[in-house]
N, C-alpha and C positions, 0 to 999 in steps of 0.2 A: 580563442579562451570563452567568450562572453554565449557562444552560440552552443557549447556545451554543458553552462549553468541556464539557459533559456531551453535546451531540451527536457534539460535534467529532472527542471524546477516542473518543467510544463508534461513529461511524463508523469510525476507524480501524481500532480493535482488529476487527470483522468483516469489512469489507475488507480488513485482513493475516492473517484466518485462513481467505478465502478467493479469494484472488490467484491460488488453482493453477487453482481452477474453469476462470478466464474471464477474459483479457486486461485486463477491463472493468472488475474490483474492483481494476487497479492505478491506473487510474485515479480509480475512486473515494476510493482514497487518500490519489492527488494533492490531491486537492481535500478531504478530508477534514484532511491534516497544513496544509495554508493559511489554511485555516477556522480551526485550533487557533493558527498562526501569530497570526493575527486577533486572537483571543482573549486570544493570553498580550501582546501588545500592547496590547491595551486593557486590562488589568490589571497595566500597567505592568512586568512581569517580563520583561523583554529579553532574557536569554541564552533563553528557553522560547519566546519569537516564532522567535530565531534559529532556534537549533538545528529547528522544526517546519518553517521557511521551506526551510534545507537538503533536510530531509525529502520536501519539497515538490518543490526540484530534483530530486533525485535519482529519488525516483519518477517522472518524467514522461518522464527519461533513458533508465529502465526503459521505461515505454509507448511511447517512438517505436521502442528497439530490440528490444520482443520478440516474438515472430511471432505473427502471429495467428491461427496454428491455434490454439496450446497452449500451454501452460509449459512450458519445455525439462527440468524434471526429469520432467512428469507424463506418464504414459502411461495409458490406456483398458485394454492389454493386462494379463495378467493376470499373463503370461508375463516382463514388465520388471521388474526392479527397480528403485528410486526414481533410481539414476544413469544410467538409463538399460541397463541389460546386461542382457543376458538370459539366462534360467536357465537350465541345464542340463538 
């Protein structure tokens, strides 16, 4: 059971770090949060299970409203800053 928790949390951190690269990582983050929630309930930690379930729902909602092209704050154009403004 500890392996489930370690894999779920590791996947969450990795997906969170990579979510700006592709919207699929937001989906991976949602699934990893759901797995972490299951782990929380299995070990008897109700607050941890509930918080991770909420994060999973938030991630699914973000996945549904994020455009498929790219993350809204990421541009491959080096002349564009982090917030999408062009450099002078």
